[in-house]
N, C-alpha and C positions, 0 to 999 in steps of 0.2 A: 504494500500500500504506500502510495506517495504521501510524504508528510504534508505537502502542499498540493491541493487539487489543481487540475488544469482548469483554465478559465477561457471564456470567449464570449462573443456577442453574435446574435442573429438579428437581422433587421426585418421587420414585418410592417408594411404599410407606413414606413417612415419612423417607426418606433424601434429603438435598439433594445433588445432583450438580453440581459446578462445571465450566464449560467456558470455553474461549477460542475466539474466532472471528476469523480474518483474511480479507481479501478485499475486492473492490471493491463489494460489495453486489449490486444486481440485475443487474449486467452481467457477472457471473463466467462463465467458461467452464465447461461441465459435463464430467464429473460433479463433484459436491462431494467433497472429500477428507476422510475421517474418520480421525483419528489416535488411536492407543492407545499410551501409554507403557509402559515396563517396571516391574518391581517396585522400590519405593523411589524412584520418579521422579515426574514430574508433567508437566502439559501444556506447560510452557515448554521442555521437552526439544526440542520441535519448532520453536522460534522461528527458529532459523537457516535451517531448510528453508523455513518459511513465508515468510520475507522474500524468498526467491528465486523464489517463485511468486505474484507479485502479482496475476495475472489469474485466480487460482483461489479459490473459496470453500473455506476450510479450517476445520474444527471439530476442536479437540483437547480431549479429555475428561480431567479429573482423575478417575481411577477412585477408587471409594470407598476411604477410608482414605489417600488421597494428596492432596497439594496442599490446596486449599480445600474439597474435598468432605467430607461428614460421615464420621465414623469409627465405624461401628457395631461392636459387639463380635463379632457373628456375621453370617452371611449373606454370606460372602466366597468362596463356591463358584463354579465357572465358569458354571453356569447363571444364577446371580444377576447375575454380572458381564456376561454377554451380554445379559441383560434390561435392565440399566442402559444399556448402549451403544445397544441397539435403541430404548429409550425416548427417548434424546436425539436420535437420527437422525430419529425420527418427529415428535417435538415441534418440532424446528427445520426440518421440511420439507425434509430433505436428499435425499429420493427414494432412488434406488438409488446409494448412495455407493461410492466406491472406498475400501476399508478398508486402512489402513496400520498395522501393528503392529510394535513393537520388543520383542525379548526375551520376557519373560513376557507382555507385551501382545500379542505375535503369536499366542500360543495362544488368547487371547480373540478376536482378529481372525479366526482361522481357523474357530473354532467359530461365530462370528457369520455369516461369509460362507457357510459350508457349510449352516447350518440355516435361514437367512433370506434366500433369494435375492431376495426382493422388496425387501430393504434394502441389497443389495450387488451391485455389477456387476463385482467383481474384488477381488484382494487382493495387497498387497505385504507379504511375510513377512520381516521384517528380523532376522536373527541370533537367531532363536528356536530351540527344540528341534524339529528336523525328524523325529525319531524318538521313539517313546515312551520316556520315561526309565525306565519300569518294566522295559524290555527290557535296559537297560544297567546299572542299579544297583539295589541294595536300598533300600527306603524308609529304613532306619536310616542308611545311608551318605549318602543325600540330605539327611536331616534334620541330620546332623552337619556335612556339608560346606557346606550353604547356610543354616545358622542360627547364624552367629557372633553374639556379643553386640553389641547396638547401641551404638556409641560415643556418648559425651556430650562435646561440644566446649565449651570455656569461653566462646567467643564466636563470632560469625558469621565473623570473619576466619579462625579456626582451621578451621572447617568448610569454608570456601571453599578454603583451602589443601589440605586433605585431598582434596576432590573434584577439584581441579585436577590432582592426580597421575594420575588415571585418563585424562585426555585430553592431558596433557603439553603439547606445543607448540601444541595446538589451543586451549588456555585463553586467554581474554581476558575483559575486564571485563563483556562482555555476558552472561556465564554466571553472574554473581553473583546476579541475580534468580532464575534457575533453581534454584540451590543453596538460596537462602533459602526458596523456595516449598516445598521438600521437608522443612522442619524445623519442629519444635514446641519451644517453650520449656518446660523442666523445671527442677527443682531442680538447680543446678550448671551449667546452661548450655543447650545446644541438642542435640536428637537427632531421629531420624527421626519422621515422622508415623505410621509403622507401629508396632505393638506386636508383641512376639514371638508371642503367640497368633494374631493376625491373619495375620502372615506365615506361620506354620506352616500355617494353614488354606489359604492361597493356594498354598503349595508342594505341599500334598497334592493340590489340584486339578490342578496342573501335572504332578505325578508320575503321576496316573491318566489323563491325557488320551491319546487314541489318534489321532495325526494321520494315520496311514495309512488310517484309515476316513473321513477328512474331505476329503482332497485332491480326490477324484473328484466330490464333491458341490458344489464351487464352480461356480456358473453365471457364468463370465467368466474372464478371464485370470488366471493364477497366476504371480506372480514371487516369487522367493526370493533375498534378499541375504544373503551370509555373509561374516564377517570372517576374513581369513587369519591375522591375528596373534592368538594366544591364549596369552598368558603364563600359566603356572600350569595349563594344561590337563592332565588326567590322562593317564598313559601309555596309549597305544593310542587316545586320544580322536580323533585325526585320522583314523585308519583307520576307526573306527566312524562318524565323521561322513560321510566320503566314501561309505561303504557305504550310509548312510541317504539320501544324495543319489541314488544309483543306484536305490534302492527307490522314492524319491519320483518319479523320472522314469519308472520302470516303471508306477507307479500313475497318473501324470499326464504322459503323453509330451509334451504341449504346454506344460508348465511351463518357465519360463526361470530359470536359476540364474546369479546374478551374484556373482563373488568380489571383495571389496573389500580392497585393501591397507591394512587398518585394524585397530584393536582393536575391542572390542565395541560401543562407543558410536558407531557409524558416522555417524549423522546429525549428531552434534556435531563429529566429526573431519573428515568429507568432505561437508559440506553441499552444495557445488556439484554434486558427482557424484550424490548421493542425490536432490537436487531435479530434476536432469536426467532421471534414471531414472524418478522418479515422474511427471514430465511425459510421458515416452514411454509409460508404462503408462496414464496417464489418456487419452491420445490413442488408444491401442490399445483400451481399454474403450469409449470413445465411438464409435469407428468400427465396432467389432464390434456394438454395440447398433443403430447405424444400419443395418448390413447385415442383421441379424436381423429388424428391423422391416420393411425393404423386402421381404425374402424372404417374409414372412407375408401380404403384400398380395394380395387377391383381389377379384373382383367384375366389374363390367361395364367393361371396358377401353375401350369406345368412347365413354364419357361425356366430355362436354366438361370439360376441366380448367382451361385458361387461355383467356380470351376473345380474346387476341391484341392486336396482331399479334406473333408468329404465333398463330393459333388452334390450340391443341393439345388432343388427346384425352388421357385418362389413359394410354393406351398410348404416345403421343408423349412425354409427360412422363417416363415410365419410361425410354424410349429416351434422353432427354436426360440423366437421372441416370446411366445406364450409360456414355454417351459421355463425360460430364464426368469420371466416375470414372477412366476409362482415360486421359484427358488429364492428370489430376492427377498421375499417376505421373511423367510427363515433367517437369512443373513441379517436383516434389519432387526428382527426380534432378538437376536443374540447380543445386542448392544448392552453393555454392562455386565454380561455374564462372564464367569471365569474363562480364561483361555483354555481351549481344549488341548489335551496332550498330543504328542506327536503320534502319527499313524502312517499308514501307507501314503506315499505321495499322491496328490490329487491329479488325475489325468483329465483335463477339461475336454479334450477331443473325444475321448471315450465316453465321458458322461453326456456330452452334447449329442453324440450319435445315438446313444441309448434312449435319451428323452424324445428325440425326433421319431425314432422307430416306434416308441410306445404310443405315439399319437398318429400313426400311419393311417388309421381308419377313421379319424375324426374329420368332420366337415370344416370348411372354412369358417362358417358361422360359429361353430363350437370353439374353434381355436381363437377367434376374435373375442368371444365371450370370456374365455379363460384369461386372456390378456387383460381385458377391461376389468375383470374382477380382481386380478392380481394388483392392478394399479390402485383400485379403490381400497383394497385391504392394506396396501402399503401406506397410503395416505392417512388412513384411520390410525395406523400405528404412529406415524410421524407427527400427527397433530398434538400429541402429548409427550413425545419422546424427548429425551435430553440428547441433543445433536452432538454434544461433546463426548458422550460415552463411546468407548471403544467396542467395535464389533469383534466377535470371537470366532466367527467361522467364515469360510469363503475366501476368495482370492484377495479380498481387502481386509482380512483379519489383521487387527492391530491398528487400523485407521479409525479416526473419529467417525461416528455414524453419518454426520452431515457430509463429510468429504467422501465417504464410501458411497452414499446414495447419489452424489453428483457423478462419480465415476460410473456407477451402474447406469445412470440415465444417459451418459455419453455413449456407452456401449450400445444401449437399446436404440438410441437415435441414429447411430451410424448404420446399424442393420436396417432401420426403417428407410434411410436414404438409399441403401442398396436395393431394397424392395421397390422403391419408387423408380429407380433407374431401370429395373428389370421390367416392371409392369408398364411404365410410361417412358420408354426410351426417347421419344420425340421431345419430351420436356426436360431431359437431362442436360 
């Protein structure tokens, strides 16, 4: 992981958008993670989380009027902000990214993921409004409650001290750069890069958005992280929020809700836990994409896929994918178990041939079903597993579970590409 992220600008409709990018370059595990910060924040909000995911490509955007991005007086509505994010994803070749948003940024993330499935493979919605604010409050009350005057601090030290009170014991010197990046120098000191009119326009967009219409449109996993500690929450706010969670799960039964013992800025306060959950979600999204692509395969399954030895047809290669997926569950389940004693050397070629032969009479649909079930069983296990525990069996024995699962995924994806080349040679 680079100590300092790469930085750049992308211009859209005359507005320069600044981003930061962490990751190992061309060897990053997919999918790319695309981060959207909250109101009055900036891309360095994600630094602590990014440092804990060194194998992932991470792009964090300074949304317009934040950080180093331009500050236009208008054009701060949700549609424009979604278009900004989409432009950055496409310009940087992020493919179908996993969208992670916090607070106000989660509303833009949800709109993006719901309306542009070609750019999003899932969403992590962190402590944003999960119900329409217009159902809970009048606009006049929102404008009054969420539009306090912007303070002006005499120097950066005073600004840092003020922001440190929000994260309390989680404050450290590494957050100084984050605080500084959200400030602009004015007469008398330092204040937010936002102006009151711009903030009001953004709040109007957040007030008008209707998340209940969007959850079901996301093509990929939907995870929601919520803070349990809410000092200053309005009376009845917790009951309204839990009711909103019930409505969310009714609209999107496969959504996962995670409650964090934290205040609002969860990624700053609990970066280890948030990073681990993002990694689980990234693995979930990647494995689901793999299973969906495998299920769509069709064609002449008798075609030669691998010249050998062993010489396999496309059908044999699908059987190998299915058998490997079933075996991966045992490998993942061994995480944390004592290492097994030495035995006869494992012969992968012999084992693979035997597993393919065992499935000789199975239909294509049965093999696809086995593969799909293997993926879902693996994801159920990973949802609660400690990804740092060591696996005890298989070729990745001795590796951390998270690293082993990424290697397993790369193996399966490569065979899937071989199947695509075999069945659809004109597209290769």
